[in-house]
mmCIF file as gemmi writes it, N, C-alpha and C atoms, coordinates in Angstrom:
data_model
loop_
_atom_site.group_PDB
_atom_site.id
_atom_site.type_symbol
_atom_site.label_atom_id
_atom_site.label_alt_id
_atom_site.label_comp_id
_atom_site.label_asym_id
_atom_site.label_entity_id
_atom_site.label_seq_id
_atom_site.pdbx_PDB_ins_code
_atom_site.Cartn_x
_atom_site.Cartn_y
_atom_site.Cartn_z
_atom_site.occupancy
_atom_site.B_iso_or_equiv
_atom_site.pdbx_formal_charge
_atom_site.auth_seq_id
_atom_site.auth_asym_id
_atom_site.pdbx_PDB_model_num
ATOM 1 N N . MET Axp A 1 ? 39.175 101.519 107.551 1 0 ? 1 A 1
ATOM 2 C CA . MET Axp A 1 ? 40.555 101.142 107.358 1 0 ? 1 A 1
ATOM 3 C C . MET Axp A 1 ? 40.823 99.848 108.135 1 0 ? 1 A 1
ATOM 4 N N . ILE Axp A 2 ? 41.504 98.911 107.529 1 0 ? 2 A 1
ATOM 5 C CA . ILE Axp A 2 ? 41.843 97.645 108.161 1 0 ? 2 A 1
ATOM 6 C C . ILE Axp A 2 ? 43.36 97.573 108.291 1 0 ? 2 A 1
ATOM 7 N N . TYR Axp A 3 ? 43.853 97.184 109.479 1 0 ? 3 A 1
ATOM 8 C CA . TYR Axp A 3 ? 45.287 97.052 109.667 1 0 ? 3 A 1
ATOM 9 C C . TYR Axp A 3 ? 45.603 96.062 110.777 1 0 ? 3 A 1
ATOM 10 N N . ARG Axp A 4 ? 46.879 95.693 110.89 1 0 ? 4 A 1
ATOM 11 C CA . ARG Axp A 4 ? 47.34 94.749 111.91 1 0 ? 4 A 1
ATOM 12 C C . ARG Axp A 4 ? 47.798 95.536 113.139 1 0 ? 4 A 1
ATOM 13 N N . ASN Axp A 5 ? 47.294 95.152 114.291 1 0 ? 5 A 1
ATOM 14 C CA . ASN Axp A 5 ? 47.606 95.778 115.564 1 0 ? 5 A 1
ATOM 15 C C . ASN Axp A 5 ? 48.445 94.785 116.36 1 0 ? 5 A 1
ATOM 16 N N . SER Axp A 6 ? 49.595 95.181 116.857 1 0 ? 6 A 1
ATOM 17 C CA . SER Axp A 6 ? 50.473 94.282 117.608 1 0 ? 6 A 1
ATOM 18 C C . SER Axp A 6 ? 50.523 94.673 119.07 1 0 ? 6 A 1
ATOM 19 N N . GLY Axp A 7 ? 50.56 93.654 119.919 1 0 ? 7 A 1
ATOM 20 C CA . GLY Axp A 7 ? 50.645 93.879 121.359 1 0 ? 7 A 1
ATOM 21 C C . GLY Axp A 7 ? 51.564 92.85 121.979 1 0 ? 7 A 1
ATOM 22 N N . VAL Axp A 8 ? 51.451 92.657 123.26 1 0 ? 8 A 1
ATOM 23 C CA . VAL Axp A 8 ? 52.297 91.721 123.975 1 0 ? 8 A 1
ATOM 24 C C . VAL Axp A 8 ? 51.962 90.297 123.548 1 0 ? 8 A 1
ATOM 25 N N . GLY Axp A 9 ? 52.881 89.651 122.856 1 0 ? 9 A 1
ATOM 26 C CA . GLY Axp A 9 ? 52.737 88.255 122.514 1 0 ? 9 A 1
ATOM 27 C C . GLY Axp A 9 ? 51.811 87.916 121.361 1 0 ? 9 A 1
ATOM 28 N N . ARG Axp A 10 ? 51.22 88.901 120.721 1 0 ? 10 A 1
ATOM 29 C CA . ARG Axp A 10 ? 50.294 88.575 119.635 1 0 ? 10 A 1
ATOM 30 C C . ARG Axp A 10 ? 50.041 89.787 118.745 1 0 ? 10 A 1
ATOM 31 N N . SER Axp A 11 ? 49.468 89.513 117.597 1 0 ? 11 A 1
ATOM 32 C CA . SER Axp A 11 ? 48.991 90.587 116.726 1 0 ? 11 A 1
ATOM 33 C C . SER Axp A 11 ? 47.633 90.162 116.198 1 0 ? 11 A 1
ATOM 34 N N . GLU Axp A 12 ? 46.839 91.135 115.79 1 0 ? 12 A 1
ATOM 35 C CA . GLU Axp A 12 ? 45.499 90.844 115.295 1 0 ? 12 A 1
ATOM 36 C C . GLU Axp A 12 ? 45.104 91.873 114.253 1 0 ? 12 A 1
ATOM 37 N N . ILE Axp A 13 ? 44.165 91.499 113.411 1 0 ? 13 A 1
ATOM 38 C CA . ILE Axp A 13 ? 43.632 92.399 112.393 1 0 ? 13 A 1
ATOM 39 C C . ILE Axp A 13 ? 42.467 93.164 113.012 1 0 ? 13 A 1
ATOM 40 N N . VAL Axp A 14 ? 42.478 94.49 112.855 1 0 ? 14 A 1
ATOM 41 C CA . VAL Axp A 14 ? 41.397 95.324 113.387 1 0 ? 14 A 1
ATOM 42 C C . VAL Axp A 14 ? 40.873 96.244 112.287 1 0 ? 14 A 1
ATOM 43 N N . TYR Axp A 15 ? 39.651 96.663 112.47 1 0 ? 15 A 1
ATOM 44 C CA . TYR Axp A 15 ? 38.982 97.6 111.584 1 0 ? 15 A 1
ATOM 45 C C . TYR Axp A 15 ? 38.877 98.91 112.345 1 0 ? 15 A 1
ATOM 46 N N . SER Axp A 16 ? 39.275 100.009 111.763 1 0 ? 16 A 1
ATOM 47 C CA . SER Axp A 16 ? 39.242 101.323 112.405 1 0 ? 16 A 1
ATOM 48 C C . SER Axp A 16 ? 38.074 102.129 111.837 1 0 ? 16 A 1
ATOM 49 N N . LYS Axp A 17 ? 37.269 102.707 112.731 1 0 ? 17 A 1
ATOM 50 C CA . LYS Axp A 17 ? 36.105 103.475 112.297 1 0 ? 17 A 1
ATOM 51 C C . LYS Axp A 17 ? 35.882 104.638 113.244 1 0 ? 17 A 1
ATOM 52 N N . THR Axp A 18 ? 35.632 105.808 112.704 1 0 ? 18 A 1
ATOM 53 C CA . THR Axp A 18 ? 35.269 106.964 113.515 1 0 ? 18 A 1
ATOM 54 C C . THR Axp A 18 ? 33.759 106.971 113.686 1 0 ? 18 A 1
ATOM 55 N N . VAL Axp A 19 ? 33.324 107.021 114.941 1 0 ? 19 A 1
ATOM 56 C CA . VAL Axp A 19 ? 31.894 107.011 115.254 1 0 ? 19 A 1
ATOM 57 C C . VAL Axp A 19 ? 31.47 108.41 115.712 1 0 ? 19 A 1
ATOM 58 N N . ASP Axp A 20 ? 30.164 108.667 115.66 1 0 ? 20 A 1
ATOM 59 C CA . ASP Axp A 20 ? 29.642 109.981 116.035 1 0 ? 20 A 1
ATOM 60 C C . ASP Axp A 20 ? 29.942 110.317 117.494 1 0 ? 20 A 1
ATOM 61 N N . TYR Axp A 21 ? 29.794 109.331 118.37 1 0 ? 21 A 1
ATOM 62 C CA . TYR Axp A 21 ? 30.083 109.563 119.781 1 0 ? 21 A 1
ATOM 63 C C . TYR Axp A 21 ? 30.292 108.243 120.51 1 0 ? 21 A 1
ATOM 64 N N . VAL Axp A 22 ? 30.958 108.33 121.669 1 0 ? 22 A 1
ATOM 65 C CA . VAL Axp A 22 ? 31.116 107.198 122.588 1 0 ? 22 A 1
ATOM 66 C C . VAL Axp A 22 ? 30.662 107.696 123.946 1 0 ? 22 A 1
ATOM 67 N N . LYS Axp A 23 ? 29.814 106.903 124.603 1 0 ? 23 A 1
ATOM 68 C CA . LYS Axp A 23 ? 29.286 107.281 125.907 1 0 ? 23 A 1
ATOM 69 C C . LYS Axp A 23 ? 29.632 106.192 126.913 1 0 ? 23 A 1
ATOM 70 N N . VAL Axp A 24 ? 30.254 106.578 128.025 1 0 ? 24 A 1
ATOM 71 C CA . VAL Axp A 24 ? 30.598 105.675 129.118 1 0 ? 24 A 1
ATOM 72 C C . VAL Axp A 24 ? 29.97 106.265 130.371 1 0 ? 24 A 1
ATOM 73 N N . GLY Axp A 25 ? 28.932 105.596 130.9 1 0 ? 25 A 1
ATOM 74 C CA . GLY Axp A 25 ? 28.202 106.181 132.025 1 0 ? 25 A 1
ATOM 75 C C . GLY Axp A 25 ? 27.623 107.515 131.585 1 0 ? 25 A 1
ATOM 76 N N . GLY Axp A 26 ? 27.888 108.575 132.343 1 0 ? 26 A 1
ATOM 77 C CA . GLY Axp A 26 ? 27.42 109.908 131.992 1 0 ? 26 A 1
ATOM 78 C C . GLY Axp A 26 ? 28.417 110.703 131.171 1 0 ? 26 A 1
ATOM 79 N N . MET Axp A 27 ? 29.575 110.118 130.84 1 0 ? 27 A 1
ATOM 80 C CA . MET Axp A 27 ? 30.621 110.813 130.081 1 0 ? 27 A 1
ATOM 81 C C . MET Axp A 27 ? 30.472 110.517 128.596 1 0 ? 27 A 1
ATOM 82 N N . GLU Axp A 28 ? 30.72 111.519 127.766 1 0 ? 28 A 1
ATOM 83 C CA . GLU Axp A 28 ? 30.557 111.354 126.325 1 0 ? 28 A 1
ATOM 84 C C . GLU Axp A 28 ? 31.611 112.148 125.577 1 0 ? 28 A 1
ATOM 85 N N . THR Axp A 29 ? 32.093 111.594 124.468 1 0 ? 29 A 1
ATOM 86 C CA . THR Axp A 29 ? 32.987 112.301 123.567 1 0 ? 29 A 1
ATOM 87 C C . THR Axp A 29 ? 32.478 112.109 122.147 1 0 ? 29 A 1
ATOM 88 N N . LYS Axp A 30 ? 32.703 113.085 121.303 1 0 ? 30 A 1
ATOM 89 C CA . LYS Axp A 30 ? 32.194 113.038 119.932 1 0 ? 30 A 1
ATOM 90 C C . LYS Axp A 30 ? 33.322 112.728 118.944 1 0 ? 30 A 1
ATOM 91 N N . ASP Axp A 31 ? 32.928 112.187 117.776 1 0 ? 31 A 1
ATOM 92 C CA . ASP Axp A 31 ? 33.862 111.902 116.675 1 0 ? 31 A 1
ATOM 93 C C . ASP Axp A 31 ? 35.097 111.153 117.169 1 0 ? 31 A 1
ATOM 94 N N . PHE Axp A 32 ? 34.894 109.958 117.693 1 0 ? 32 A 1
ATOM 95 C CA . PHE Axp A 32 ? 35.977 109.166 118.272 1 0 ? 32 A 1
ATOM 96 C C . PHE Axp A 32 ? 36.272 107.967 117.375 1 0 ? 32 A 1
ATOM 97 N N . THR Axp A 33 ? 37.549 107.641 117.202 1 0 ? 33 A 1
ATOM 98 C CA . THR Axp A 33 ? 37.948 106.51 116.373 1 0 ? 33 A 1
ATOM 99 C C . THR Axp A 33 ? 38.095 105.253 117.223 1 0 ? 33 A 1
ATOM 100 N N . LEU Axp A 34 ? 37.365 104.216 116.832 1 0 ? 34 A 1
ATOM 101 C CA . LEU Axp A 34 ? 37.398 102.921 117.516 1 0 ? 34 A 1
ATOM 102 C C . LEU Axp A 34 ? 38.159 101.914 116.672 1 0 ? 34 A 1
ATOM 103 N N . GLU Axp A 35 ? 38.725 100.912 117.333 1 0 ? 35 A 1
ATOM 104 C CA . GLU Axp A 35 ? 39.296 99.764 116.639 1 0 ? 35 A 1
ATOM 105 C C . GLU Axp A 35 ? 38.437 98.563 116.996 1 0 ? 35 A 1
ATOM 106 N N . ILE Axp A 36 ? 37.947 97.88 115.978 1 0 ? 36 A 1
ATOM 107 C CA . ILE Axp A 36 ? 37.026 96.758 116.168 1 0 ? 36 A 1
ATOM 108 C C . ILE Axp A 36 ? 37.678 95.501 115.602 1 0 ? 36 A 1
ATOM 109 N N . GLY Axp A 37 ? 37.683 94.446 116.41 1 0 ? 37 A 1
ATOM 110 C CA . GLY Axp A 37 ? 38.281 93.194 115.949 1 0 ? 37 A 1
ATOM 111 C C . GLY Axp A 37 ? 37.822 92.035 116.809 1 0 ? 37 A 1
ATOM 112 N N . ALA Axp A 38 ? 38.185 90.831 116.396 1 0 ? 38 A 1
ATOM 113 C CA . ALA Axp A 38 ? 37.869 89.631 117.177 1 0 ? 38 A 1
ATOM 114 C C . ALA Axp A 38 ? 38.734 89.638 118.435 1 0 ? 38 A 1
ATOM 115 N N . MET Axp A 39 ? 38.118 89.327 119.555 1 0 ? 39 A 1
ATOM 116 C CA . MET Axp A 39 ? 38.859 89.298 120.816 1 0 ? 39 A 1
ATOM 117 C C . MET Axp A 39 ? 38.785 87.891 121.39 1 0 ? 39 A 1
ATOM 118 N N . ASN Axp A 40 ? 39.653 87.026 120.917 1 0 ? 40 A 1
ATOM 119 C CA . ASN Axp A 40 ? 39.692 85.644 121.371 1 0 ? 40 A 1
ATOM 120 C C . ASN Axp A 40 ? 40.855 85.472 122.341 1 0 ? 40 A 1
ATOM 121 N N . TYR Axp A 41 ? 40.637 85.862 123.585 1 0 ? 41 A 1
ATOM 122 C CA . TYR Axp A 41 ? 41.698 85.839 124.589 1 0 ? 41 A 1
ATOM 123 C C . TYR Axp A 41 ? 41.572 84.654 125.546 1 0 ? 41 A 1
ATOM 124 N N . GLY Axp A 42 ? 40.592 83.771 125.329 1 0 ? 42 A 1
ATOM 125 C CA . GLY Axp A 42 ? 40.425 82.615 126.184 1 0 ? 42 A 1
ATOM 126 C C . GLY Axp A 42 ? 39.517 82.852 127.378 1 0 ? 42 A 1
ATOM 127 N N . PHE Axp A 43 ? 38.907 84.038 127.452 1 0 ? 43 A 1
ATOM 128 C CA . PHE Axp A 43 ? 37.944 84.353 128.513 1 0 ? 43 A 1
ATOM 129 C C . PHE Axp A 43 ? 36.944 85.36 127.964 1 0 ? 43 A 1
ATOM 130 N N . ALA Axp A 44 ? 35.797 85.47 128.614 1 0 ? 44 A 1
ATOM 131 C CA . ALA Axp A 44 ? 34.729 86.355 128.137 1 0 ? 44 A 1
ATOM 132 C C . ALA Axp A 44 ? 35.121 87.827 128.334 1 0 ? 44 A 1
ATOM 133 N N . ILE Axp A 45 ? 34.968 88.612 127.259 1 0 ? 45 A 1
ATOM 134 C CA . ILE Axp A 45 ? 35.256 90.043 127.324 1 0 ? 45 A 1
ATOM 135 C C . ILE Axp A 45 ? 34.395 90.743 126.272 1 0 ? 45 A 1
ATOM 136 N N . ASP Axp A 46 ? 33.809 91.874 126.646 1 0 ? 46 A 1
ATOM 137 C CA . ASP Axp A 46 ? 32.97 92.627 125.708 1 0 ? 46 A 1
ATOM 138 C C . ASP Axp A 46 ? 33.751 93.702 124.973 1 0 ? 46 A 1
ATOM 139 N N . GLY Axp A 47 ? 34.814 94.207 125.588 1 0 ? 47 A 1
ATOM 140 C CA . GLY Axp A 47 ? 35.599 95.251 124.955 1 0 ? 47 A 1
ATOM 141 C C . GLY Axp A 47 ? 36.693 95.741 125.875 1 0 ? 47 A 1
ATOM 142 N N . ILE Axp A 48 ? 37.563 96.56 125.326 1 0 ? 48 A 1
ATOM 143 C CA . ILE Axp A 48 ? 38.664 97.145 126.082 1 0 ? 48 A 1
ATOM 144 C C . ILE Axp A 48 ? 38.558 98.652 125.953 1 0 ? 48 A 1
ATOM 145 N N . ILE Axp A 49 ? 38.557 99.34 127.075 1 0 ? 49 A 1
ATOM 146 C CA . ILE Axp A 49 ? 38.561 100.809 127.068 1 0 ? 49 A 1
ATOM 147 C C . ILE Axp A 49 ? 40.015 101.243 127.094 1 0 ? 49 A 1
ATOM 148 N N . GLY Axp A 50 ? 40.456 101.919 126.043 1 0 ? 50 A 1
ATOM 149 C CA . GLY Axp A 50 ? 41.851 102.326 125.921 1 0 ? 50 A 1
ATOM 150 C C . GLY Axp A 50 ? 42.153 103.65 126.601 1 0 ? 50 A 1
ATOM 151 N N . LEU Axp A 51 ? 43.446 103.874 126.805 1 0 ? 51 A 1
ATOM 152 C CA . LEU Axp A 51 ? 43.902 105.104 127.438 1 0 ? 51 A 1
ATOM 153 C C . LEU Axp A 51 ? 43.509 106.332 126.616 1 0 ? 51 A 1
ATOM 154 N N . ASP Axp A 52 ? 43.471 106.2 125.287 1 0 ? 52 A 1
ATOM 155 C CA . ASP Axp A 52 ? 43.095 107.336 124.448 1 0 ? 52 A 1
ATOM 156 C C . ASP Axp A 52 ? 41.68 107.819 124.759 1 0 ? 52 A 1
ATOM 157 N N . LEU Axp A 53 ? 40.747 106.891 124.975 1 0 ? 53 A 1
ATOM 158 C CA . LEU Axp A 53 ? 39.376 107.274 125.33 1 0 ? 53 A 1
ATOM 159 C C . LEU Axp A 53 ? 39.32 107.854 126.744 1 0 ? 53 A 1
ATOM 160 N N . LEU Axp A 54 ? 40.005 107.217 127.688 1 0 ? 54 A 1
ATOM 161 C CA . LEU Axp A 54 ? 40.004 107.711 129.069 1 0 ? 54 A 1
ATOM 162 C C . LEU Axp A 54 ? 40.578 109.128 129.154 1 0 ? 54 A 1
ATOM 163 N N . GLN Axp A 55 ? 41.622 109.403 128.378 1 0 ? 55 A 1
ATOM 164 C CA . GLN Axp A 55 ? 42.204 110.749 128.368 1 0 ? 55 A 1
ATOM 165 C C . GLN Axp A 55 ? 41.246 111.762 127.741 1 0 ? 55 A 1
ATOM 166 N N . GLN Axp A 56 ? 40.607 111.387 126.654 1 0 ? 56 A 1
ATOM 167 C CA . GLN Axp A 56 ? 39.676 112.306 125.989 1 0 ? 56 A 1
ATOM 168 C C . GLN Axp A 56 ? 38.5 112.64 126.893 1 0 ? 56 A 1
ATOM 169 N N . LEU Axp A 57 ? 38.036 111.658 127.667 1 0 ? 57 A 1
ATOM 170 C CA . LEU Axp A 57 ? 36.934 111.878 128.598 1 0 ? 57 A 1
ATOM 171 C C . LEU Axp A 57 ? 37.377 112.582 129.884 1 0 ? 57 A 1
ATOM 172 N N . LYS Axp A 58 ? 38.704 112.762 130.037 1 0 ? 58 A 1
ATOM 173 C CA . LYS Axp A 58 ? 39.278 113.349 131.265 1 0 ? 58 A 1
ATOM 174 C C . LYS Axp A 58 ? 38.816 112.56 132.495 1 0 ? 58 A 1
ATOM 175 N N . THR Axp A 59 ? 39.025 111.253 132.425 1 0 ? 59 A 1
ATOM 176 C CA . THR Axp A 59 ? 38.514 110.317 133.416 1 0 ? 59 A 1
ATOM 177 C C . THR Axp A 59 ? 39.416 110.195 134.631 1 0 ? 59 A 1
ATOM 178 N N . ILE Axp A 60 ? 38.792 110.11 135.792 1 0 ? 60 A 1
ATOM 179 C CA . ILE Axp A 60 ? 39.478 109.765 137.037 1 0 ? 60 A 1
ATOM 180 C C . ILE Axp A 60 ? 39.104 108.322 137.351 1 0 ? 60 A 1
ATOM 181 N N . ILE Axp A 61 ? 40.117 107.493 137.577 1 0 ? 61 A 1
ATOM 182 C CA . ILE Axp A 61 ? 39.895 106.081 137.879 1 0 ? 61 A 1
ATOM 183 C C . ILE Axp A 61 ? 40.104 105.86 139.368 1 0 ? 61 A 1
ATOM 184 N N . ASN Axp A 62 ? 39.09 105.313 140.036 1 0 ? 62 A 1
ATOM 185 C CA . ASN Axp A 62 ? 39.196 104.952 141.448 1 0 ? 62 A 1
ATOM 186 C C . ASN Axp A 62 ? 39.368 103.435 141.507 1 0 ? 62 A 1
ATOM 187 N N . ILE Axp A 63 ? 40.603 103 141.734 1 0 ? 63 A 1
ATOM 188 C CA . ILE Axp A 63 ? 40.905 101.567 141.739 1 0 ? 63 A 1
ATOM 189 C C . ILE Axp A 63 ? 40.243 100.859 142.913 1 0 ? 63 A 1
ATOM 190 N N . GLU Axp A 64 ? 40.245 101.486 144.074 1 0 ? 64 A 1
ATOM 191 C CA . GLU Axp A 64 ? 39.658 100.852 145.261 1 0 ? 64 A 1
ATOM 192 C C . GLU Axp A 64 ? 38.177 100.558 145.07 1 0 ? 64 A 1
ATOM 193 N N . GLU Axp A 65 ? 37.441 101.522 144.475 1 0 ? 65 A 1
ATOM 194 C CA . GLU Axp A 65 ? 35.996 101.353 144.274 1 0 ? 65 A 1
ATOM 195 C C . GLU Axp A 65 ? 35.651 100.792 142.884 1 0 ? 65 A 1
ATOM 196 N N . LEU Axp A 66 ? 36.664 100.654 142.013 1 0 ? 66 A 1
ATOM 197 C CA . LEU Axp A 66 ? 36.468 100.209 140.636 1 0 ? 66 A 1
ATOM 198 C C . LEU Axp A 66 ? 35.42 101.065 139.915 1 0 ? 66 A 1
ATOM 199 N N . THR Axp A 67 ? 35.628 102.396 139.973 1 0 ? 67 A 1
ATOM 200 C CA . THR Axp A 67 ? 34.712 103.34 139.334 1 0 ? 67 A 1
ATOM 201 C C . THR Axp A 67 ? 35.471 104.322 138.448 1 0 ? 67 A 1
ATOM 202 N N . LEU Axp A 68 ? 34.734 104.903 137.507 1 0 ? 68 A 1
ATOM 203 C CA . LEU Axp A 68 ? 35.25 105.972 136.655 1 0 ? 68 A 1
ATOM 204 C C . LEU Axp A 68 ? 34.389 107.199 136.865 1 0 ? 68 A 1
ATOM 205 N N . LYS Axp A 69 ? 34.991 108.384 136.844 1 0 ? 69 A 1
ATOM 206 C CA . LYS Axp A 69 ? 34.204 109.616 136.85 1 0 ? 69 A 1
ATOM 207 C C . LYS Axp A 69 ? 34.942 110.669 136.051 1 0 ? 69 A 1
ATOM 208 N N . SER Axp A 70 ? 34.213 111.652 135.603 1 0 ? 70 A 1
ATOM 209 C CA . SER Axp A 70 ? 34.783 112.722 134.789 1 0 ? 70 A 1
ATOM 210 C C . SER Axp A 70 ? 35.492 113.744 135.665 1 0 ? 70 A 1
ATOM 211 N N . ASN Axp A 71 ? 36.606 114.26 135.162 1 0 ? 71 A 1
ATOM 212 C CA . ASN Axp A 71 ? 37.361 115.298 135.862 1 0 ? 71 A 1
ATOM 213 C C . ASN Axp A 71 ? 36.87 116.689 135.46 1 0 ? 71 A 1
ATOM 214 N N . SER Axp A 72 ? 35.938 116.768 134.485 1 0 ? 72 A 1
ATOM 215 C CA . SER Axp A 72 ? 35.49 118.093 134.031 1 0 ? 72 A 1
ATOM 216 C C . SER Axp A 72 ? 34.164 118.489 134.612 1 0 ? 72 A 1
């Protein structure tokens, strides 16, 4: 599915696809929907981890250490 995604100050076209799984470190979730699009923000970036994925993984974010770990 292709659609327009709007955010602060801009909108972009993204492609939505459900993948078999997403793995971040040792955490994994199955059948997750990703949005894939061009990310031309003026600086190098590989991707954005959204709140929907962090919630599904039950992630704890340690800002001081800049780490993620599972709450389960």
